[in-house]
C-alpha positions as CSV (number, residue, x, y, z in Angstrom):
1,M,-2.6,7.0,-8.7
2,T,-2.4,8.8,-12.0
3,A,-3.1,7.2,-15.3
4,Q,0.5,7.8,-16.2
5,A,1.8,5.9,-13.2
6,L,-0.5,3.0,-13.8
7,G,0.7,3.0,-17.4
8,R,4.3,2.8,-16.2
9,L,3.4,-0.2,-14.0
10,K,1.7,-2.0,-16.8
11,D,4.7,-1.3,-19.2
12,A,7.0,-2.6,-16.5
13,L,4.9,-5.7,-16.1
14,V,5.4,-6.5,-19.8
15,L,9.1,-6.6,-19.3
16,V,9.0,-8.7,-16.1
17,Q,6.4,-11.0,-17.7
18,G,9.0,-11.6,-20.4
19,D,11.6,-12.6,-17.7
20,V,9.0,-15.0,-16.3
21,F,8.5,-16.7,-19.6
22,A,12.2,-16.6,-20.4
23,S,12.9,-18.6,-17.2
24,G,10.5,-21.3,-18.3
25,L,7.5,-20.4,-16.1
26,S,4.0,-19.9,-17.7
27,F,2.3,-17.9,-15.0
28,R,0.4,-14.9,-16.4
29,L,0.5,-11.8,-14.3
30,A,-1.4,-8.5,-14.1
31,V,-1.3,-5.2,-12.2
32,R,-4.7,-4.6,-10.5
33,S,-6.2,-2.7,-7.7
34,V,-6.8,-5.1,-4.8
35,G,-8.6,-2.6,-2.5
36,S,-8.1,0.9,-1.2
37,F,-6.4,2.7,1.6
38,R,-7.5,6.1,2.7
39,G,-9.6,6.5,-0.4
40,R,-6.8,5.6,-2.8
41,P,-6.7,2.3,-4.8
42,V,-3.9,-0.1,-3.8
43,Y,-2.2,-1.8,-6.8
44,R,-0.4,-5.1,-6.7
45,V,1.0,-7.7,-9.1
46,I,-1.5,-10.5,-9.2
47,L,-1.6,-14.0,-10.7
48,E,-4.1,-14.6,-13.5
49,D,-6.3,-16.5,-11.0
50,G,-6.5,-13.4,-8.7
51,R,-4.1,-14.5,-6.0
52,F,-1.7,-11.8,-4.7
53,Y,0.7,-11.2,-1.9
54,G,-0.1,-8.1,0.2
55,G,3.0,-8.0,2.3
56,Q,5.0,-5.7,0.1
57,G,4.3,-2.0,-0.2
58,A,1.7,-0.8,-2.7
59,L,3.0,-0.2,-6.3
60,E,3.5,3.6,-7.0
61,G,5.2,3.8,-10.4
62,E,6.5,7.3,-9.9
63,T,9.2,6.9,-12.6
64,E,9.9,4.2,-15.2
65,E,12.8,2.8,-13.1
66,D,10.7,2.9,-9.9
67,A,7.9,1.0,-11.7
68,L,10.2,-1.6,-13.1
69,A,11.9,-2.2,-9.7
70,E,8.5,-2.3,-7.9
71,V,7.0,-4.8,-10.3
72,A,10.1,-7.0,-10.3
73,E,10.2,-7.1,-6.5
74,G,6.4,-7.6,-6.5
75,V,6.7,-10.7,-8.7
76,Q,9.5,-12.1,-6.7
77,D,7.5,-11.7,-3.5
78,L,4.4,-13.1,-5.1
79,F,6.1,-16.2,-6.3
80,A,7.9,-16.8,-3.0
81,E,5.0,-16.2,-0.7
82,V,2.1,-17.6,-2.8
83,L,3.8,-20.3,-4.9
84,N,6.9,-21.1,-2.8
85,I,9.1,-20.5,-5.9
86,A,12.4,-18.7,-5.7
87,W,12.6,-16.7,-8.9
88,P,14.6,-16.0,-10.9
89,D,17.8,-18.1,-10.5
90,C,21.3,-17.8,-11.5
91,A,22.1,-20.5,-14.1
92,V,25.7,-20.4,-13.1
93,H,25.3,-20.9,-9.4
94,N,21.8,-22.3,-9.1
95,R,20.9,-19.6,-6.5
96,G,18.1,-17.1,-6.4
97,L,18.8,-13.7,-7.9
98,H,18.1,-10.3,-6.3
99,M,16.8,-7.2,-7.9
100,L,19.0,-4.2,-7.4
101,C,18.5,-0.7,-8.5
102,P,21.4,1.5,-7.4
103,A,20.9,5.3,-7.6
104,G,21.2,6.4,-11.2
105,S,21.0,2.8,-12.6
106,S,18.3,0.7,-14.1
107,P,16.9,-2.2,-12.2
108,A,18.9,-5.5,-12.8
109,W,19.1,-9.1,-11.6
110,W,22.2,-9.8,-9.5
111,C,23.6,-13.0,-8.1
112,Y,25.1,-12.6,-4.7
113,F,27.0,-15.9,-4.7
114,G,30.8,-15.5,-4.2
115,E,31.9,-12.0,-5.3
116,G,28.5,-11.5,-6.9
117,H,27.8,-10.6,-10.5
118,L,25.3,-8.9,-12.8
119,V,23.1,-11.4,-14.5
120,A,20.9,-9.2,-16.7
121,P,18.9,-6.0,-16.6
122,V,15.3,-6.6,-15.5
123,G,13.3,-7.4,-18.7
124,E,16.3,-8.9,-20.5
125,L,16.5,-12.5,-19.1
126,S,15.3,-13.7,-22.5
127,A,18.7,-12.6,-24.0
128,L,20.3,-15.3,-21.9
129,N,18.0,-18.0,-23.2
130,P,17.2,-17.2,-26.8
131,S,14.5,-19.5,-28.2
């Protein structure tokens, strides 16, 4: 992984960490190497205490949009598999949100309930719950 790709992943984590805090959770996250595969480090989103979920693909961070989508999905998977938390949720429907990133668009949190609706771009959940 290049230093630029790792930088994109860390920048993406700042945005997703903001979404975590905006939803009332206090878990601190990091992007770290958790091992290697074929001589290349494997990066994952991890909890501050070092726990991580290895089921998703390794983070690559090829573009800013890719990095943001990968980190958002990585945090969702981590919370679901390690902490048994569905995150984030739709305040209107009390259902878990899904991260979508259609071609040519930025990653965003979507609610699939009913006809479905956009909740917020990834990194902007705090705009829904201003302090």
